[in-house]
CHARMM-style PDB file with segment names, atoms N, HN, CA, C and O in Angstrom:
ATOM      1  N   UNK     1      42.020  -8.325 -12.918  1.00  0.00      PROA
ATOM      2  CA  UNK     1      40.648  -8.366 -12.138  1.00  0.00      PROA
ATOM      3  C   UNK     1      40.813  -7.605 -10.874  1.00  0.00      PROA
ATOM      4  O   UNK     1      39.958  -6.795 -10.515  1.00  0.00      PROA
ATOM      5  N   UNK     2      41.824  -7.828 -10.230  1.00  0.00      PROA
ATOM      6  HN  UNK     2      42.519  -8.485 -10.522  1.00  0.00      PROA
ATOM      7  CA  UNK     2      42.072  -7.296  -8.848  1.00  0.00      PROA
ATOM      8  C   UNK     2      42.425  -5.774  -9.055  1.00  0.00      PROA
ATOM      9  O   UNK     2      42.193  -5.010  -8.118  1.00  0.00      PROA
ATOM     10  N   UNK     3      42.873  -5.371 -10.013  1.00  0.00      PROA
ATOM     11  HN  UNK     3      43.061  -5.991 -10.775  1.00  0.00      PROA
ATOM     12  CA  UNK     3      43.385  -3.830 -10.320  1.00  0.00      PROA
ATOM     13  C   UNK     3      41.991  -3.177 -10.557  1.00  0.00      PROA
ATOM     14  O   UNK     3      41.947  -1.978 -10.283  1.00  0.00      PROA
ATOM     15  N   UNK     4      40.979  -3.680 -10.961  1.00  0.00      PROA
ATOM     16  HN  UNK     4      41.015  -4.655 -11.183  1.00  0.00      PROA
ATOM     17  CA  UNK     4      39.847  -2.806 -11.243  1.00  0.00      PROA
ATOM     18  C   UNK     4      38.748  -3.091 -10.183  1.00  0.00      PROA
ATOM     19  O   UNK     4      37.775  -2.338 -10.137  1.00  0.00      PROA
ATOM     20  N   UNK     5      38.856  -4.162  -9.310  1.00  0.00      PROA
ATOM     21  HN  UNK     5      39.646  -4.774  -9.346  1.00  0.00      PROA
ATOM     22  CA  UNK     5      37.856  -4.538  -8.316  1.00  0.00      PROA
ATOM     23  C   UNK     5      38.530  -4.639  -6.946  1.00  0.00      PROA
ATOM     24  O   UNK     5      38.066  -5.439  -6.134  1.00  0.00      PROA
ATOM     25  N   UNK     6      39.535  -3.926  -6.644  1.00  0.00      PROA
ATOM     26  HN  UNK     6      39.912  -3.275  -7.303  1.00  0.00      PROA
ATOM     27  CA  UNK     6      40.167  -4.078  -5.237  1.00  0.00      PROA
ATOM     28  C   UNK     6      39.222  -3.880  -4.137  1.00  0.00      PROA
ATOM     29  O   UNK     6      39.244  -4.507  -3.078  1.00  0.00      PROA
ATOM     30  N   UNK     7      38.258  -2.820  -4.516  1.00  0.00      PROA
ATOM     31  HN  UNK     7      38.240  -2.312  -5.376  1.00  0.00      PROA
ATOM     32  CA  UNK     7      37.348  -2.511  -3.376  1.00  0.00      PROA
ATOM     33  C   UNK     7      36.341  -3.553  -3.067  1.00  0.00      PROA
ATOM     34  O   UNK     7      35.858  -3.740  -1.950  1.00  0.00      PROA
ATOM     35  N   UNK     8      36.039  -4.270  -4.233  1.00  0.00      PROA
ATOM     36  HN  UNK     8      36.431  -4.117  -5.140  1.00  0.00      PROA
ATOM     37  CA  UNK     8      35.012  -5.382  -3.966  1.00  0.00      PROA
ATOM     38  C   UNK     8      35.481  -6.712  -3.567  1.00  0.00      PROA
ATOM     39  O   UNK     8      34.689  -7.461  -2.996  1.00  0.00      PROA
ATOM     40  N   UNK     9      36.743  -7.108  -3.817  1.00  0.00      PROA
ATOM     41  HN  UNK     9      37.387  -6.500  -4.281  1.00  0.00      PROA
ATOM     42  CA  UNK     9      37.399  -8.258  -3.697  1.00  0.00      PROA
ATOM     43  C   UNK     9      38.098  -8.292  -2.344  1.00  0.00      PROA
ATOM     44  O   UNK     9      39.165  -7.708  -2.158  1.00  0.00      PROA
ATOM     45  N   UNK    10      37.464  -8.996  -1.401  1.00  0.00      PROA
ATOM     46  HN  UNK    10      36.597  -9.471  -1.553  1.00  0.00      PROA
ATOM     47  CA  UNK    10      38.159  -9.158  -0.115  1.00  0.00      PROA
ATOM     48  C   UNK    10      39.483 -10.199  -0.080  1.00  0.00      PROA
ATOM     49  O   UNK    10      40.505 -10.002   0.577  1.00  0.00      PROA
ATOM     50  N   UNK    11      39.249 -11.192  -0.827  1.00  0.00      PROA
ATOM     51  HN  UNK    11      38.419 -11.352  -1.361  1.00  0.00      PROA
ATOM     52  CA  UNK    11      40.338 -12.196  -0.910  1.00  0.00      PROA
ATOM     53  C   UNK    11      40.075 -13.041  -2.143  1.00  0.00      PROA
ATOM     54  O   UNK    11      38.935 -13.203  -2.580  1.00  0.00      PROA
ATOM     55  N   UNK    12      41.178 -13.585  -2.701  1.00  0.00      PROA
ATOM     56  HN  UNK    12      42.103 -13.453  -2.345  1.00  0.00      PROA
ATOM     57  CA  UNK    12      41.218 -14.418  -3.971  1.00  0.00      PROA
ATOM     58  C   UNK    12      42.125 -15.512  -3.715  1.00  0.00      PROA
ATOM     59  O   UNK    12      43.257 -15.307  -3.276  1.00  0.00      PROA
ATOM     60  N   UNK    13      41.654 -16.730  -3.983  1.00  0.00      PROA
ATOM     61  HN  UNK    13      40.735 -16.896  -4.340  1.00  0.00      PROA
ATOM     62  CA  UNK    13      42.451 -17.907  -3.804  1.00  0.00      PROA
ATOM     63  C   UNK    13      42.403 -18.755  -5.101  1.00  0.00      PROA
ATOM     64  O   UNK    13      41.344 -19.010  -5.675  1.00  0.00      PROA
ATOM     65  N   UNK    14      43.691 -19.199  -5.549  1.00  0.00      PROA
ATOM     66  HN  UNK    14      44.551 -18.992  -5.083  1.00  0.00      PROA
ATOM     67  CA  UNK    14      43.649 -20.099  -6.662  1.00  0.00      PROA
ATOM     68  C   UNK    14      44.099 -21.356  -6.138  1.00  0.00      PROA
ATOM     69  O   UNK    14      45.035 -21.446  -5.343  1.00  0.00      PROA
ATOM     70  N   UNK    15      43.406 -22.380  -6.601  1.00  0.00      PROA
ATOM     71  HN  UNK    15      42.646 -22.308  -7.247  1.00  0.00      PROA
ATOM     72  CA  UNK    15      43.708 -23.795  -6.100  1.00  0.00      PROA
ATOM     73  C   UNK    15      44.015 -24.625  -7.348  1.00  0.00      PROA
ATOM     74  O   UNK    15      43.217 -24.747  -8.277  1.00  0.00      PROA
ATOM     75  N   UNK    16      45.278 -25.210  -7.303  1.00  0.00      PROA
ATOM     76  HN  UNK    16      45.927 -25.110  -6.549  1.00  0.00      PROA
ATOM     77  CA  UNK    16      45.544 -26.051  -8.435  1.00  0.00      PROA
ATOM     78  C   UNK    16      44.700 -27.322  -8.559  1.00  0.00      PROA
ATOM     79  O   UNK    16      44.261 -27.914  -7.572  1.00  0.00      PROA
ATOM     80  N   UNK    17      44.485 -27.730  -9.888  1.00  0.00      PROA
ATOM     81  HN  UNK    17      44.841 -27.249 -10.689  1.00  0.00      PROA
ATOM     82  CA  UNK    17      43.601 -28.856 -10.021  1.00  0.00      PROA
ATOM     83  C   UNK    17      44.040 -29.676 -11.258  1.00  0.00      PROA
ATOM     84  O   UNK    17      44.755 -29.156 -12.114  1.00  0.00      PROA
ATOM     85  N   UNK    18      43.645 -30.860 -11.348  1.00  0.00      PROA
ATOM     86  HN  UNK    18      43.064 -31.282 -10.652  1.00  0.00      PROA
ATOM     87  CA  UNK    18      43.958 -31.638 -12.607  1.00  0.00      PROA
ATOM     88  C   UNK    18      42.774 -32.072 -13.436  1.00  0.00      PROA
ATOM     89  O   UNK    18      41.637 -32.039 -12.966  1.00  0.00      PROA
ATOM     90  N   UNK    19      42.994 -32.421 -14.491  1.00  0.00      PROA
ATOM     91  HN  UNK    19      43.918 -32.447 -14.873  1.00  0.00      PROA
ATOM     92  CA  UNK    19      41.967 -32.835 -15.416  1.00  0.00      PROA
ATOM     93  C   UNK    19      41.398 -31.763 -16.193  1.00  0.00      PROA
ATOM     94  O   UNK    19      40.376 -32.007 -16.834  1.00  0.00      PROA
ATOM     95  N   UNK    20      41.971 -30.472 -16.236  1.00  0.00      PROA
ATOM     96  HN  UNK    20      42.801 -30.274 -15.715  1.00  0.00      PROA
ATOM     97  CA  UNK    20      41.346 -29.452 -17.063  1.00  0.00      PROA
ATOM     98  C   UNK    20      40.211 -28.760 -16.365  1.00  0.00      PROA
ATOM     99  O   UNK    20      39.457 -28.021 -16.997  1.00  0.00      PROA
ATOM    100  N   UNK    21      40.067 -28.981 -15.058  1.00  0.00      PROA
ATOM    101  HN  UNK    21      40.679 -29.582 -14.544  1.00  0.00      PROA
ATOM    102  CA  UNK    21      38.923 -28.341 -14.351  1.00  0.00      PROA
ATOM    103  C   UNK    21      39.231 -26.760 -14.304  1.00  0.00      PROA
ATOM    104  O   UNK    21      40.388 -26.359 -14.172  1.00  0.00      PROA
ATOM    105  N   UNK    22      38.328 -26.038 -14.399  1.00  0.00      PROA
ATOM    106  HN  UNK    22      37.388 -26.364 -14.507  1.00  0.00      PROA
ATOM    107  CA  UNK    22      38.329 -24.595 -14.176  1.00  0.00      PROA
ATOM    108  C   UNK    22      37.117 -24.229 -13.612  1.00  0.00      PROA
ATOM    109  O   UNK    22      36.089 -24.263 -14.289  1.00  0.00      PROA
ATOM    110  N   UNK    23      37.118 -23.848 -12.329  1.00  0.00      PROA
ATOM    111  HN  UNK    23      37.953 -23.820 -11.779  1.00  0.00      PROA
ATOM    112  CA  UNK    23      35.803 -23.581 -11.672  1.00  0.00      PROA
ATOM    113  C   UNK    23      35.962 -22.236 -10.951  1.00  0.00      PROA
ATOM    114  O   UNK    23      37.079 -21.970 -10.508  1.00  0.00      PROA
ATOM    115  N   UNK    24      34.997 -21.395 -10.794  1.00  0.00      PROA
ATOM    116  HN  UNK    24      34.090 -21.612 -11.154  1.00  0.00      PROA
ATOM    117  CA  UNK    24      35.000 -20.006 -10.193  1.00  0.00      PROA
ATOM    118  C   UNK    24      33.917 -20.157  -9.105  1.00  0.00      PROA
ATOM    119  O   UNK    24      32.742 -20.414  -9.370  1.00  0.00      PROA
ATOM    120  N   UNK    25      34.401 -19.978  -7.860  1.00  0.00      PROA
ATOM    121  HN  UNK    25      35.355 -19.769  -7.645  1.00  0.00      PROA
ATOM    122  CA  UNK    25      33.264 -19.859  -6.834  1.00  0.00      PROA
ATOM    123  C   UNK    25      33.312 -18.591  -6.170  1.00  0.00      PROA
ATOM    124  O   UNK    25      34.395 -18.031  -6.001  1.00  0.00      PROA
ATOM    125  N   UNK    26      32.199 -18.072  -5.766  1.00  0.00      PROA
ATOM    126  HN  UNK    26      31.319 -18.527  -5.903  1.00  0.00      PROA
ATOM    127  CA  UNK    26      32.075 -16.949  -4.904  1.00  0.00      PROA
ATOM    128  C   UNK    26      31.532 -17.317  -3.544  1.00  0.00      PROA
ATOM    129  O   UNK    26      30.350 -17.647  -3.452  1.00  0.00      PROA
ATOM    130  N   UNK    27      32.313 -17.281  -2.486  1.00  0.00      PROA
ATOM    131  HN  UNK    27      33.274 -17.013  -2.561  1.00  0.00      PROA
ATOM    132  CA  UNK    27      32.020 -17.928  -1.319  1.00  0.00      PROA
ATOM    133  C   UNK    27      32.041 -19.397  -1.447  1.00  0.00      PROA
ATOM    134  O   UNK    27      33.088 -20.000  -1.684  1.00  0.00      PROA
ATOM    135  N   UNK    28      30.777 -20.051  -1.280  1.00  0.00      PROA
ATOM    136  HN  UNK    28      29.926 -19.562  -1.088  1.00  0.00      PROA
ATOM    137  CA  UNK    28      30.841 -21.454  -1.560  1.00  0.00      PROA
ATOM    138  C   UNK    28      29.880 -21.727  -2.817  1.00  0.00      PROA
ATOM    139  O   UNK    28      29.548 -22.868  -3.140  1.00  0.00      PROA
ATOM    140  N   UNK    29      29.481 -20.610  -3.473  1.00  0.00      PROA
ATOM    141  HN  UNK    29      29.751 -19.683  -3.212  1.00  0.00      PROA
ATOM    142  CA  UNK    29      28.569 -20.781  -4.622  1.00  0.00      PROA
ATOM    143  C   UNK    29      29.383 -20.996  -5.814  1.00  0.00      PROA
ATOM    144  O   UNK    29      30.314 -20.206  -5.973  1.00  0.00      PROA
ATOM    145  N   UNK    30      29.200 -21.966  -6.730  1.00  0.00      PROA
ATOM    146  HN  UNK    30      28.444 -22.608  -6.601  1.00  0.00      PROA
ATOM    147  CA  UNK    30      29.782 -22.098  -8.057  1.00  0.00      PROA
ATOM    148  C   UNK    30      29.175 -21.149  -8.999  1.00  0.00      PROA
ATOM    149  O   UNK    30      27.969 -21.211  -9.238  1.00  0.00      PROA
ATOM    150  N   UNK    31      29.987 -20.217  -9.583  1.00  0.00      PROA
ATOM    151  HN  UNK    31      30.967 -20.167  -9.389  1.00  0.00      PROA
ATOM    152  CA  UNK    31      29.402 -19.335 -10.640  1.00  0.00      PROA
ATOM    153  C   UNK    31      29.848 -19.586 -11.949  1.00  0.00      PROA
ATOM    154  O   UNK    31      29.310 -19.008 -12.893  1.00  0.00      PROA
ATOM    155  N   UNK    32      30.893 -20.490 -12.138  1.00  0.00      PROA
ATOM    156  HN  UNK    32      31.330 -20.960 -11.371  1.00  0.00      PROA
ATOM    157  CA  UNK    32      31.230 -20.940 -13.438  1.00  0.00      PROA
ATOM    158  C   UNK    32      31.894 -22.220 -13.353  1.00  0.00      PROA
ATOM    159  O   UNK    32      32.626 -22.448 -12.390  1.00  0.00      PROA
ATOM    160  N   UNK    33      31.700 -23.140 -14.323  1.00  0.00      PROA
ATOM    161  HN  UNK    33      31.105 -22.955 -15.105  1.00  0.00      PROA
ATOM    162  CA  UNK    33      32.399 -24.306 -14.352  1.00  0.00      PROA
ATOM    163  C   UNK    33      32.780 -24.695 -15.788  1.00  0.00      PROA
ATOM    164  O   UNK    33      31.874 -24.972 -16.574  1.00  0.00      PROA
ATOM    165  N   UNK    34      33.959 -24.732 -16.150  1.00  0.00      PROA
ATOM    166  HN  UNK    34      34.695 -24.507 -15.511  1.00  0.00      PROA
ATOM    167  CA  UNK    34      34.458 -25.215 -17.507  1.00  0.00      PROA
ATOM    168  C   UNK    34      33.996 -26.595 -17.827  1.00  0.00      PROA
ATOM    169  O   UNK    34      33.592 -26.889 -18.953  1.00  0.00      PROA
ATOM    170  N   UNK    35      34.049 -27.358 -16.937  1.00  0.00      PROA
ATOM    171  HN  UNK    35      34.377 -27.119 -16.023  1.00  0.00      PROA
ATOM    172  CA  UNK    35      33.463 -28.814 -17.058  1.00  0.00      PROA
ATOM    173  C   UNK    35      32.115 -28.736 -17.621  1.00  0.00      PROA
ATOM    174  O   UNK    35      31.819 -29.359 -18.641  1.00  0.00      PROA
ATOM    175  N   UNK    36      31.173 -27.890 -16.901  1.00  0.00      PROA
ATOM    176  HN  UNK    36      31.413 -27.384 -16.072  1.00  0.00      PROA
ATOM    177  CA  UNK    36      29.772 -27.972 -17.303  1.00  0.00      PROA
ATOM    178  C   UNK    36      29.458 -27.191 -18.641  1.00  0.00      PROA
ATOM    179  O   UNK    36      28.562 -27.557 -19.401  1.00  0.00      PROA
ATOM    180  N   UNK    37      30.322 -26.005 -18.894  1.00  0.00      PROA
ATOM    181  HN  UNK    37      31.050 -25.708 -18.277  1.00  0.00      PROA
ATOM    182  CA  UNK    37      29.928 -25.394 -20.031  1.00  0.00      PROA
ATOM    183  C   UNK    37      30.835 -25.693 -21.222  1.00  0.00      PROA
ATOM    184  O   UNK    37      30.565 -25.292 -22.354  1.00  0.00      PROA
ATOM    185  N   UNK    38      31.956 -26.436 -20.918  1.00  0.00      PROA
ATOM    186  HN  UNK    38      32.175 -26.762 -19.998  1.00  0.00      PROA
ATOM    187  CA  UNK    38      32.864 -26.785 -22.021  1.00  0.00      PROA
ATOM    188  C   UNK    38      33.687 -25.739 -22.792  1.00  0.00      PROA
ATOM    189  O   UNK    38      34.101 -25.877 -23.944  1.00  0.00      PROA
ATOM    190  N   UNK    39      33.872 -24.634 -21.961  1.00  0.00      PROA
ATOM    191  HN  UNK    39      33.536 -24.523 -21.026  1.00  0.00      PROA
ATOM    192  CA  UNK    39      34.686 -23.554 -22.353  1.00  0.00      PROA
ATOM    193  C   UNK    39      35.082 -22.787 -21.195  1.00  0.00      PROA
ATOM    194  O   UNK    39      34.555 -22.992 -20.102  1.00  0.00      PROA
ATOM    195  N   UNK    40      36.036 -21.858 -21.381  1.00  0.00      PROA
ATOM    196  HN  UNK    40      36.463 -21.691 -22.269  1.00  0.00      PROA
ATOM    197  CA  UNK    40      36.354 -20.789 -20.313  1.00  0.00      PROA
ATOM    198  C   UNK    40      35.363 -19.669 -20.360  1.00  0.00      PROA
ATOM    199  O   UNK    40      34.749 -19.406 -21.394  1.00  0.00      PROA
ATOM    200  N   UNK    41      35.207 -19.008 -19.243  1.00  0.00      PROA
ATOM    201  HN  UNK    41      35.706 -19.221 -18.403  1.00  0.00      PROA
ATOM    202  CA  UNK    41      34.220 -17.956 -19.203  1.00  0.00      PROA
ATOM    203  C   UNK    41      34.575 -16.816 -19.857  1.00  0.00      PROA
ATOM    204  O   UNK    41      35.764 -16.537 -20.014  1.00  0.00      PROA
ATOM    205  N   UNK    42      33.643 -16.080 -20.283  1.00  0.00      PROA
ATOM    206  HN  UNK    42      32.677 -16.307 -20.155  1.00  0.00      PROA
ATOM    207  CA  UNK    42      33.885 -14.599 -20.947  1.00  0.00      PROA
ATOM    208  C   UNK    42      34.248 -13.723 -19.703  1.00  0.00      PROA
ATOM    209  O   UNK    42      33.947 -14.028 -18.550  1.00  0.00      PROA
ATOM    210  N   UNK    43      34.828 -12.768 -20.018  1.00  0.00      PROA
ATOM    211  HN  UNK    43      35.073 -12.521 -20.955  1.00  0.00      PROA
ATOM    212  CA  UNK    43      35.323 -11.710 -18.904  1.00  0.00      PROA
ATOM    213  C   UNK    43      34.122 -11.252 -18.012  1.00  0.00      PROA
ATOM    214  O   UNK    43      34.222 -11.241 -16.785  1.00  0.00      PROA
ATOM    215  N   UNK    44      33.047 -10.894 -18.628  1.00  0.00      PROA
ATOM    216  HN  UNK    44      32.965 -10.902 -19.625  1.00  0.00      PROA
ATOM    217  CA  UNK    44      31.878 -10.289 -17.807  1.00  0.00      PROA
ATOM    218  C   UNK    44      31.050 -11.442 -17.212  1.00  0.00      PROA
ATOM    219  O   UNK    44      30.192 -11.174 -16.371  1.00  0.00      PROA
ATOM    220  N   UNK    45      31.254 -12.668 -17.591  1.00  0.00      PROA
ATOM    221  HN  UNK    45      31.951 -12.886 -18.274  1.00  0.00      PROA
ATOM    222  CA  UNK    45      30.462 -13.638 -16.755  1.00  0.00      PROA
ATOM    223  C   UNK    45      30.968 -13.809 -15.318  1.00  0.00      PROA
ATOM    224  O   UNK    45      30.238 -14.169 -14.395  1.00  0.00      PROA
ATOM    225  N   UNK    46      32.165 -13.549 -15.207  1.00  0.00      PROA
ATOM    226  HN  UNK    46      32.758 -13.257 -15.958  1.00  0.00      PROA
ATOM    227  CA  UNK    46      32.587 -13.672 -13.728  1.00  0.00      PROA
ATOM    228  C   UNK    46      32.519 -12.375 -13.148  1.00  0.00      PROA
ATOM    229  O   UNK    46      32.157 -12.381 -11.971  1.00  0.00      PROA
ATOM    230  N   UNK    47      32.755 -11.314 -13.625  1.00  0.00      PROA
ATOM    231  HN  UNK    47      33.049 -11.309 -14.581  1.00  0.00      PROA
ATOM    232  CA  UNK    47      32.695  -9.977 -13.072  1.00  0.00      PROA
ATOM    233  C   UNK    47      31.388  -9.555 -12.679  1.00  0.00      PROA
ATOM    234  O   UNK    47      31.269  -8.792 -11.720  1.00  0.00      PROA
ATOM    235  N   UNK    48      30.307 -10.002 -13.369  1.00  0.00      PROA
ATOM    236  HN  UNK    48      30.403 -10.621 -14.148  1.00  0.00      PROA
ATOM    237  CA  UNK    48      28.945  -9.566 -12.986  1.00  0.00      PROA
ATOM    238  C   UNK    48      28.539  -9.956 -11.723  1.00  0.00      PROA
ATOM    239  O   UNK    48      27.637  -9.352 -11.144  1.00  0.00      PROA
ATOM    240  N   UNK    49      29.212 -11.072 -11.150  1.00  0.00      PROA
ATOM    241  HN  UNK    49      29.945 -11.563 -11.621  1.00  0.00      PROA
ATOM    242  CA  UNK    49      28.907 -11.500  -9.712  1.00  0.00      PROA
ATOM    243  C   UNK    49      29.563 -10.827  -8.656  1.00  0.00      PROA
ATOM    244  O   UNK    49      29.379 -11.108  -7.472  1.00  0.00      PROA
ATOM    245  N   UNK    50      30.486  -9.759  -9.149  1.00  0.00      PROA
ATOM    246  HN  UNK    50      30.635  -9.531 -10.111  1.00  0.00      PROA
ATOM    247  CA  UNK    50      31.251  -9.064  -8.021  1.00  0.00      PROA
ATOM    248  C   UNK    50      30.517  -7.811  -7.651  1.00  0.00      PROA
ATOM    249  O   UNK    50      30.809  -7.184  -6.633  1.00  0.00      PROA
ATOM    250  N   UNK    51      29.525  -7.428  -8.506  1.00  0.00      PROA
ATOM    251  HN  UNK    51      29.287  -7.938  -9.332  1.00  0.00      PROA
ATOM    252  CA  UNK    51      28.735  -6.176  -8.227  1.00  0.00      PROA
ATOM    253  C   UNK    51      27.894  -6.238  -7.057  1.00  0.00      PROA
ATOM    254  OT1 UNK    51      27.206  -5.268  -6.739  1.00  0.00      PROA
TER     255      UNK     51
END
């Protein structure tokens, strides 16, 4: 993701979690939650928020 969007992404932080949580936030806005959706995001589901 960083290779293709280095001009768009100012910083990226990965935070370890427990219980199978996988959430993607942009600033403080939740843009994907594995817990809510019951699955991992498709590639474009996250990238569309970086444009």
